[in-house]
N, C-alpha and C positions, 0 to 999 in steps of 0.2 A: 690129094690125101692133107697136106698143108693148108689148101684152099677149104676145107671142109674144116679142120683143126678151126683155122681162123676164124669162121663163120660162127663157130659153136660156142667159141670165146667172144664175140662181139655182141653177142644177142643177151647173153647174161649181163653184160654192161650197162647197155644200152635199157636192159629193165631195171636194175638199179639208179640207174640215173632218171630212170621215171619215176618210181619208188622212190629217191629224195625230194624229184620235184613237187609230187601229191601230199608228201608228209609234207613239206614244207609252208607250201601253199593253204595247208589244214589248219598247223600250227598260228600261222599269220591270222588266217579269220580266229581261230579261239581266242586269240591274245589278243583282237579287235572287240570282238563281243566282252568280252569280258572285261578288258577295259573302259568299253563304253559301258558296261552294266554298274560297275561301280561305279563309276562319278555320275552317272542320270540319277543312279536307285540310293541314292544317301539314305542312310536309318532313321525310319519317320521322327523316333527320340532326338534325335542331333538335328532333324529340322529344325521340330518344335521349339529346342530349345534355342537354336540360335535366334528363331523369333522372339520369343521370352526378352532374350538377351538385346536385340533392337529395338525394342519397345522402352525397357528400361535406362538402353543408352541415349535414345531419343528423349526422353524422359530427365536425365541425371540425374535416375534412381541409381541408388546404393542396393534397397529393398525393392521387390515388386511391388508394395503399393505405397509406398514414401508417398505421399501429395497425392493419391492416388483418389478422384471425384469419379460420379456419374456425370458421365459424357465426352469424357478423357480416353478412354480405350477399354468402353465398355467389353469390347467383343472377346480381347485380350485377356478379360475380368473371367468371365465365363469360363472362356479354354483353360484359364489356369484352376479357376473352379472344379468344374468338373474332369478337368486328371488328376489333381494332387490334394481336393478337398479347400478346407476353409480356412486353417491352420494362420497363423499372423495376419486373417483379414479381420477384425474385430470393426475398427476404426473406419476400416472403407467402408464396411456393412451398415453403418450407423450414421455414417455421413451420406450415402449414399441412399438410404432409408427417409432423411430428412428430405434431401432433394428432391424423391420421390412425390412424397405427402406433398410437397410443394405444388410441384408439377401438376399432381391428380387435383388439387384444390384451385387450381388457376382460376382467372377469369378469362371469361370469351374461349373462343377454340382451340383447343389443342390437340396437333395432329394424334390420331389417334397409334399411329406405329412407335413414335416416340414415346406414351405410356407403355404399351408391349414389350419396346426395348427392356424398356427398367423393370418389368413384370419379368421376365427370362431373366435378366442379371440378376435380378436377388434371388429366384428360386434356384439360383447355382449354390447359392449359399444356403438353400432353404429358411430364407428370408422375406417372403415376399408377401406382404400384409393382404387382408383380405380386400381394405378402401384399393388398393394400386389396381386388384386382379376385376375388381367392379369396374374402376373407371378405364381397365383397359379392355375391358371384354364382354364382361356376362353385363355390366348395367352401360353401357354406352350405346348411344342412340349417334352417332355419327360417323357409323362406319360405312356405311357407303359413300359418305362425302369423300375417302379417299378409296374408294376403290377398290377389286378384287386384293387387294395386297395389306388391308387394314383388315379381313376377315383372315385372310391366311397365317396372319402375326397373332390376333383376335384366338384364333384356337390353338396354334401354340403357345402363347404364353397361358390361355387357360390348362394347356397340358402337363408343363413344367411347373404350375403355381402348385400343384396337387389338390386342390379347393375346386367344387363344384357348388356351384351356382345357389346360391338363394332364393327359397319365396319370392315372386314377385319380380326376380329379374327380368332383364328385356332377351335375354338371349340363355339357353343354356349350351353345353359343350355340344351334343347333337344337334341343336339349331345351329350352334354355328357351323358344324361340319354339313349339314342338310343345304347350307345357303352359299357354303361354300361348293360342295357339288352340282347346284341349280347350277353355277356358273361356269362349269367346264365347258370345253369346246366341243363342236363335234366329232375332234380329232385326236379326242382325248386328252388334251393339254390344256392350261389354262393361259392367259395373257392380259396385259395390261389393257391392251388395245387390239380392234383388229381378230379376223377370223380362223388366225392361224399360230399354234402351238409354241409360246417363249421358252426358252432353256430354264431361268431365272423363276419366271413364276410360276411353270410347274412344280422344278424341283423344290422347292420352297411348298407349295400347298401337297406334296407328298410327304413334306414333312411334316407338316400340320395333321395330315389323314390317317398318316402311318397307324399312329398307339389307338385309334379306335377300327383298328381291320376285324375287329371280331364280328362286326356289324357288316350285315351281309351287302347292305348299299353300298356301303363305304368301300369297303371290299374290293368290289363290281368298279365304282369308281377310281379307286386306287390302280388297279389291275390297268385299266386304260390307261391312266396317267404316267405309268411307268412305261407301257409302250410306247406310249408318244415319248416320251421323252428320252429311253431309246433309238426310236430312229430319228431323233435329230443330233445325235452321235456320230463325231466324223472319221474319215477312215482314221487317223492318226489319235483318235481319243479326247479329242475336246471339244469343245462346243461353240457355237458362235449366240453374237448378242447383238440385231440391230445387223445382223449381214459381216462381223466383224469378228476374229477369234479371239476369246479374253480370258483372262483369268480365270475374275470371279464366275461367271458358267459353268465353266469347269467346274471349279470350289464347290456350286451349288449344287450341280449335278453329284458329284461325288457323296454331299452330305445324305443325298437324298436315295444313292443307292446303298448306301449303310444303313439308313433308316427302314429298308427293308429288306435288310439280306439279303441283297447282292454280292458277292464275292466270285463270279465268274469271269469272263475278259475285260468287261465292259470296264467295272472298278478298276481292274488292270490297268485299262489303256486310257482310263480317266485319269488317271495318278500320273503316268508316265505324261501325257500331255503335257499336265501343270508343272511339272518338273521344268519343259521349256520356258518358264516365265519365272527362274531362279534371275535376281540379279543383288549385288550388295548386300546379302544377307537377308534380303526380303524378296518379293515377288515383283514382278511389273505387271500392267493393264493389258498390254500388247508384248508379243512375243521381239524383245531384242532393245525393249521401252527402258525410261526409267523408272528407281524405285517407286513404286504408290501407295501409298499405304493402306487404301481401302482395300488393295490387292493383296496386300500381305495379312490384312486381318481376316478376307475369308479365304485364302490356304491356311491359315492358322484353323479356323475351323474346320476347314479341311480334311488336315492331318489328325487334327485331334479326333475327331469323327472316326478316320481308319483305326485311330493306336486304342481308340474308344470300342469299337467294333473287335479289336482283341481278347479285350475283354468279355463282350457278349452285347455289350452295351452301346446307346444309339447317344449322339451328342443333346437332343431333347428328348432325353429320357424322361417319360411319364412313371413318375412314385406314387405311391399308394394315393389315391383319394380322398380327399377328406372331407366330412363333412363342417370341420369345426380348422380354423387357423393352426398353424402348427406352434408350437411354444419357440416365440421369438427372441428370449431374453438375452440368447448370446448366440454370433454365430457359430462360435466353435464348441458348444452342444447341439449344431444340428448337420454337420459335416458326415453322421453316420453311412450315407447311400455311400459314399466316396470310400468312406473307409478303408473297405477291403484291396483296392486299388494305390492309396494313395500316396504316395511316395515325393522326397523333397527331388524337385526340378533340377537341372544342371544349372552350376555357376555360371552366374551368366560370362564371365572375363574367360573361360575355358570354350565357351563358341566365339561368341561376336567378333571378338579382337583374331582371331585366325582365318576369319572366312573371306572366299575368295569371291570376287564378282565373276558368276556363271552367266554371260548372257547363251542364247540359243544360238548365233553365229558365230562366236567365238568358241564355244564347245565343239563344234562341229570341224571348225578350221582345224583343232586340237585335235580333233580323230582322226579328219584325214590323215596328216601327221603321225599321228603315235599309227595306226593302221601300219603307211606306209613305209614306215623305221623296221616295225614289225616283223611283218614282211620280207622285206630284205635282207634284216637281222636273221630272220629264222631262215632262207636261202644258204644262205655265206655261211650261217654257223654249219648248219648240217652236208654244204658239201664238203666244206672242210673238214668237218668228221670225217667225212667216207672219204675221204684222201688222203687223211693226215694230215690236212695242212697247216702248221700252227696261226700263219700270219690267218688266214680268213678264220679260222675260229676266236680270233682274238677283233679280228673286224665285226663278226657278226654277234658276238656279246655285247661291243659298245654300240652297234645299231639297235639294240632289243634296250640296250640300259637307257637309249636318247626317245625308243619310245615311251618307255613308262614315265623318263622325266620328263618331257613335254607336259606335262599335266601339273606340273609343279611352275608353270608359267604363266602370267595374266595375258593371253592372247586376247587382246580385242577388233571387231571392226571400226573402221571407220566411225558407222554410226552411233556405236556405242560411246567410244567416247564422246560423240558429239553431241549426246544425251546429257553428258553430265555436267558441258561446258558451258557456262556462267557468262563469260565476260562478252563475245561477239555474239549476235544477235539478232533476232529480226525486228521490223515494224511491221506493224499491223494495225488497224481502225477496228472498236467494237464500239458497239451501242446497244440496247435492249427498249423497246417500246411495247403499252397495249393499248394502241387509237381504236384497237379492234374494239373493246370495249364504251368506248365514249358511244357509241349508237343502239348499246344492250346496257344500260346504266339501271334499266329498272329491274332486268334480269340479275341483278346482282345478291351474293348471299353472304350479309354481312357478318355471321358467325363467323366466317371463311376471309372475308375481305372489306374491311367500314371503309365509307366511301373519301374517309380521310386520307386512302394510300391510292387514291385514284389519280393520280398528277391532272391535273387544268387539260394540256396539251396530250397527254397521254406519253407523252416522253420520260422514261425514267433514269437513263441511261444516254444522255448525247454521244452522238459519235467521237468517240476520242482514240487520239495515236497511243497506243502500248508498246516497249522493246520488251520481246522476250525473249529466249534461248533458241537455240535452234530446237527441233521437233517438239515446241509446246502445241498444246491442241487448243480447241475452239472456247472449251471452259478455262482451260488455262488465262485465257486475253479477257473474257470477263470477269474471270476472279481476280484479277490483279488490277482492270481497272475498276471493276466494284471496291474492292478495299480502298485504291487512293481517294475514291467520291465520297465514301464510307456510305455505301448502299450494301444494305444485308442481302446477301444471297444464299439461299435453301436449296438443297441438293438429298434426294435418297442417297443415303450412304449405308446400305447393309444388303439392299437385294439385287438393283438393275444398275451398279455402275454411276458412273454420273450422270443422275438424273435431275434437269433442273426443276425444283419444283414451286419454287417463288424466288422474286427475283421484285426490291423494295418494298416487301412486305405485299406482294399481288402474286395472290396464289393458283396453284391446278384449281382447277371443279368453282372457283371462286362464283364463275355465273354458267353453273350448269357441268352434266358430267361428262362432258368431253374437254371443255376447257382447259389450257392449260399452254405451256411453254416449250416453243418450237423453234429452231433457225436457221440461218440459210448463211451461207461461205458465199460472195461473188455473186448473191440471187438464186442460188441455186442452194434446194433442200438436199445436205449429203445422207446418204440411209445408213448410216452410223454415226451414232452418239457423239456429245459434243465432248465427251471427255477421249474419244478416240481419235478424231480427227485433227490431222496435223494439220500447222498452217505454212503459208510463203509468205517471204519476204509481200509488203504491199494487198496482203490479201483483206477485203472488209468482211467483217462478222456482225450480224446484226442478231439476237434473241428479240422474238417477235411473238405475243401472247396472241392465243385463236380461238376464239369461244367456239366453237365445233370442226370436228377434222374434215379437210374435204375427203371426197370421197371420189 
């Protein structure tokens, strides 16, 4: 009987211990998940406030519009107007209109996307002049010289402007859409070159076509494009550009998803993936990289699009189409589109000054440490309570406190720290040449590349040594050497990441529809953009102008 009695009492004890352990594991998992969610899913409005504050700090501005001019922070100004309206922007708008008029009236070839960006920005303030939208879209006969990108942004600019084409225009909005659809690939996507969908270009095309979805042919093309973009989404929710996961591609996809009203797992996963690029109050081009202005500007667009989606609006919202220009007497009087949703943005001091450096790898280190302390603390605390051990209870509470306290520390990997070090660096050599055009000089398009821009020997930037910080990219090398030699470098800065379109005033499409700049490192052409390729000591970087793509 005694043996049976002991067996019966032992069984409940083992059961109690099992219950304690199961409960402890569950609590530990809950702590880890909640901690990760709270850190990784910062409120959208908070992130937007941080990005506006970062821009102001970089410009040394006390007020957002202080000394702001067209070309300084165009997409940041655009997002500001879309979120908060046009208050206090009159001086900026008048300055931007003058700059846009000069751009539209400039002699020679002006890249269409420059005009289109100006039109989109001014449209956010209700101030897109008829002459500007004509030059950017309706009467621009140079759109083909810049490829599909120019047609996309011509349509976006036309949509945003609220103005339809006048009689005698080269294109109407419908014709812009039809031309764009004609460039759609067989897989439903869009791309600058090649026959496979590119995430950035496809996303931008979706934004352009979305306001015209009442048209059956547009709706059919739009559905195919959305399907193609969704097919490019990676398991972690991100998107690739030239084979590399970059924040800009993910940001563009987020904007496209909101443009067509997607609010399912695709959008949520993309937003989660974009958060992995946070660093130093802004965003990096690649996970674990250093702060990148272009990546930060496009992340701001993406989070603005998410915020606007909560209001039932889109980033490139379509105002009521008009036959005549809007009254442009005052920027303040034309912000009624944003009046209901307009509110004062957060003050800069309460954001930027308190922003942590949250790199991807540092984040996960803290997550692992937090989860470990949380699991140990939960087990010890529950066992202590079950056995009424005061010491165990104290230890358990301390471990749980450490699980939360670890997020107060700035933990970074050596790679993240190295990315910010500018002292000791690497030595590389970089050059740029366009010798291929010398035998094709009869094919030159002088509206794009005047004869005077072509060096007699084709060497634009002789091979030169430059010292760069560790983690620098192939584009960093070109940019550094070109600045030293006072050689202009033009790149696309809104949709495609770091894409070089001109060096020394020799531009893409100047010798045919497939002419442009490419690059190689140590004689090998990488499959990622120059802005993503990280260099090593002794690398030789060569930027080469080609007259046609190799097949």
